[in-house]
Steps between C-alpha positions, in 0.01 A plus 500: 500500500316804627509363855873434484566846357304663784699309760828610340388867500412484869832337583691771309305772680580353843866463400510865388357618833755296694788647295374854561474439875850353517642805320304771683509373859881506549508858373225607738658332803848640433387864451623761748258585780308825444642817647334627814289810433165657590249244619122506524343474844131488590418667830375267770273575793693689768785613272645851513753662269747498788462125564525422127811715467665322795404161360669568166791710621389819326351833616152650519588795267639255241175299497290819485705635210487170309119491526421872475352510851435838663421357846584191702148355484476154337224239493477122492532365147679810369771426242836657588831511317781438750828651373776252586854556369711218348672267745880519525684277249605161626481128430150476650211738550419632843193346664171663407294712738311335780131566556508536877224741611622816669462452877193645663587794731531394861282605794181509289327275753197717576195572286306812409150525354472759226258781581315739272737749331813305604785482249824302495676833549304599811525152657872477428555847644312417818703182556832657401574292187524606133193420294690262269620292799139476621395386151781245485415357842140449383590377149320793340563590137260797509465780760120478496326388820145401589320574826521200733816362341749352750865601470813382676663790686787539748414448865507848653411578862281688553305444180501818288165678502330596171583841357232765445387589149453832325278574200668751270299821465531783250819697566671220690856392438731263687678791669177635653382153598835424665478822703138430595580154640855587618670232289735510201436529126736209438309271739162578337640446148672171590207362696253564217729397213504850350784520246469876451405693817361783284229275351198448725136552408179616667316211664812285535523319835845514656632299792677742737791328681614590852299819559658730758852366439642812330501853635459757225601864570217747540451741212628837625253787524619834361367789713529848341692752706517881474424832663180706468515778243337842509121524494349610168354851493239633259651613173839354574654227297425163648790351688543137596364409838798272566861558412687173452820460696766239486371176643599135503542339158251223427641153549450225240200276555664188356738259666680683783875543499670201663211265414514185288320468166443153353524383139398141425659285232227263384399340171825640348382857574581777747187603695472795489734580213509873584528644849521859631665539840654777713869517576627267769255219413628142484357294213488126558454264204336166598525195272164323526551315171606137455816595308809712570494874427732796550492879534761731352502876448490626142333366188561175307831533319602810698524409871628740765690433819251648746369162618513138387323222689653204321280189488193513727363150564126437548402637841807726516519879502730795432478858622660836425454843661448797265645818651529715187213636289462395138369223276665160534411225249571138592477161327560127544813353345340153509170581324475720194204735517498539880553874547384769740562857615544663840430877522652662809347837589 
């Protein structure tokens, strides 16, 4: 009897499981498909935020905002939230994203062996390509290099020669170094990956790009002028030996009138954020970032009509000539927090 009772219990248990499956499965198969929303993506070797954004039909700023990123550096294995909006309503869902790798930049058919003190910024600058394109062509997820490493680079004839280096000494700044080597502050900052051109330190080794390519004006020398005064006699009140007469007014030692001053837009920042220039100077904003930026006069929420660049794509620029003295704030309408000030003397 015990054996028969055990067999009946097992049979009832199997029957119960079958009934549950028959009831639950139709409900599960007839449920509406889940709505499309943010998805999780794990970074693969050679990925960039730009290639991931193109693959999923979104933007780099949207991915950065969704993940709290403050720069466009990512690494293999990193977990990213990709913000994808819902698909349009219809009888069927649109096909999902394809995982086609972003094409490798063309003309990277030559090689370069990394030398001591090379950086992705200095190599990219020498070969005329942005650093992130150089990284993408070599499937790099980190800007760090090692001496002897072989990189794919564009074929350039003649082959660019290495740039000289400069060790920062006490009292140095990028302005003085640029004058010493006759190059530009912007070029030194970009080549060495310096986000803020005001921050360099003693002992730092800088790669100096294209020395002798920029002619800086000589600092004017002020020579005192006047006429001899009367000779002092004993007991008389001393009189000045020289009597000052009207002479030429000293000229400013900064950027000369009619020159061009550069401001770089990089890492969602204006570099430098404050600039003092004489009247008649043209300021050119260069977008060296991987996302769009803009420049507009005024402050966020209170723009003015003095100048407005509109959207500046990566690699693009905008310029404006300041002919009147005063203080002119500016900001980006595409990125909150990007602000700066031009002081015209």
